[in-house]
N, C-alpha and C positions, 0 to 999 in steps of 0.2 A: 279518649283512654278514660275506664273508670276506676273508681278505688280501688279495686283488687287488681285492676292491673298493673304488671309489671316489666319497667323498660327491659330491655334487649340485657342480658348478666347480670341483671338486677339481682341477684345472690355476693354474685363476685364484689363487682358495685357498692353493694351495702355492708360488704365484709371488709371494703377498701374505706370506707368513710366512717366507718367505727375504728378500725388501727389510727385513723388521723383524729377522730377527735379524743380519741383514749378512752373511751369509752364500750364493752360491749354488753348489748342490752340481756337481761334475762329472762322480758318481756318484751320480744320479735316487734308484736303488735302498738304497742309505741310508738317506736320507730316509725312505723308507715304511716302511725295517721302522723306523726311530725311533718310527715314528708307532704301527704295528702294535701293539696290547695280545693277550698269550694270547688271550683269549678271541674274539677273530676269527679265530682259526687254525681251520683243519678239526678237526671233533672226530673220536676213533677213530685206528687204527695208520698214517695216513697223517700225520699233527700234525707238523710239524717244531718245536718249541720254538726253534732257532735264525733261524727268519724271522716270529719277536716283539721287542722290545726288548729283552729280558731281560741276554744278553750286551752290547745296546752300553751299558745303564745301567750293568751290571759296569764297562764303561772307562771313563767318562763319571763313573762318580762319582770315577775317580782321577786322572782329567784336572783336576774341578773342584777337588779335594780342591791337588794341587801348583797348582793357579792361583793360590786363594786364598791358602794358604800362603806362594806369593812376595808377592804381593799386600798382606797383610797385614805381612807379615817388613819390606817397605822403608817400607810405609806409617807406621807404629809404631816407629822405631828407640828409643824408650827402652821399650817397652814389652819385661816380662819374658814367660818363658815360659809362664807359669800367665795372664794376660791373652789371648797369643796365642791359647793353645788353646783359651778361650771364644769369643777373636771367628770361630779358625774354625770352630767346633762351632754357632756362630748363621748360618754365612752358609753352609753345605752342608748344614742340616736337612731336612729334607722340607720345612717350610712355607714357608721362604723359595724353595726350587726353585720351588715350585707355583705364587708371588708371580710370580718370573720367567716361567716357561711363561704365566700370565696373560698377562703384558705380551707376547709372545708372538701369544696369544689359539691358540692350538694347539685349545682345543676342540671347534671348527668343523672340523677334517682329521681328528680321533682316529679310529681304526681297533677299533672296539669287536664286540666281539660284541651279539645283539642281547637279549641277559638285563643281560648290563652294562650299554652301553644306558641299557637302561630304567630300571634304578635310581641313573643318572645319573652316571654312571660319570664321563661330559666334565668334570664337574664337582668329583669329588673329591681332594681334595691327595696322598691318597699315589700317584692314578695321573698327574697332573700335573708333582710333584717326579722320577718314573719318566723322562717324558720328556723333563722337563728335562736331567737328567742323560744319557739315552739321546742327545740331539738332542747334546750335547756330545761323547761319543764319535765318530758317525756324523761331526763337523765335524773330530776330530782324524784319524779313518782319511783322511774325504775329500780335507784339505789340512793335518796339521801339524799340533804342536802352538801354535807360534805362532800360527793363526787359534782356533784353541780361547781359548787363551790372551786373546788382543784382544778376542773376542765372553763371555768370562769377567768382564774390566775394565769390557767396558760396560754391562754390566748389572748387577752386584755389587757394583760400585764405590760409589754410590751408598746401597747397605744397606751396605756397610761403614763407611764414616762418618755413617750414619744409620741403627743400627740395631733396629730395631721393639719389642725386648724388651730386659729387662737382661739384659747379660753373664753376667751371673751367677742361675742360675737357680732360682726358686723353693724347690725342696727341698732344692736344696745350702743355702743361705743360711740357710733355715731349721732345715737339720743344724746347721747350724754355729754359729747363734746359740743353739739349745739344749744344745750342748756349749759354747758357753764360760760357760755357768752351771751345768752342773756335774749337766744334768741326760740323761737316756737320749737316744737318738737318737726324734722322733718316728716314728710310728706310723701306719700309714696302714689304714683298715678301707671296704672294698666295702657302702654300707649300700642300694644299689639298683642298678637297673637297666631301664629302660624303653625304647620308643621299639621299628623294626623292625627287622631282624637285618641291614638296607644300613644302617640310620640309630642306631646306637643311644645311648644317652643313660648315661653312669653316674652315680651319686655315690658321690663319696668321702669319705670322716669322717678331719681328721687330731687325731691324738689326743697332746700334750706334756704330760710327767707334771706334774700341778699345773693344769694350765691348761684352760678351760675348751674343749672338741672345737669344730672348726669345719667345716661341711660345706659342699662345691663341688660344680657340675654341668660335664661334659663329653661329649665327644665318645668319646673315648677315659678307659680306665683311667688313664695317664701323663697325660692334659691335664689329668683333677681330680681329680688327685692334685698337679699345680703350682698348680692354682687353688685346690682345699684351703688348701695352703703359703703362697698369697700373700695370700689372703682371710685367716690368721691372722697375717702378718707385716702387715699393713695393722693390723688389729683392737688389734696391741701397739703402734703406733705408729712401726713399724723399718722397714717396706717401704722409705722411699721413702733414708733413710739403709744403710741396710745390702744392699740387694739392687740397686747400681746398680754 
């Protein structure tokens, strides 16, 4: 699939996508570029990476950050800067953006190279998160900030009021828990890696001085570290009280 190739029934799919998002593009080329992964571009010297979603993703990331910052600032007038920062980080992380992209059902219209498509690229959280941001950047260029902010409020507002994870990540919570007890910072070690390259599974061990280590798995080292920290806090009976 090249950068101009369209999926079957793309016209109808793109129209439906725009209805779900709540914006019809005046410039359809922006929409097409926002949905094009770099792997779909022609290989070799003719490749123009600017024809992929990368630049739009860069812009959309900033649009999303400003819109979410404004939204949580207004929604939580008593919150201090630290809480606002944690809420912002929760809403703009790739996993949350990927959830929004799934709400938009973008997988059917993503433009992916054959190799990326065969390894499940349309379902990868990293790509879906990028697409969410690139679409927001495209909306900003197509219709201005106010329209992009409206889309952000519509699709991120409920996630703001109902966060999908604790507002303090488990690694931070565990480090603060250890420091409060005069213990050294937790140490994370990779004990195993399995699975194919496109879908690895990491096993990470977290060690806190004088405590038994805890092991957990994840699709990346970061996720496995977070999982092991959360598991440690659960074991010690502090996950619910200290990780909220």
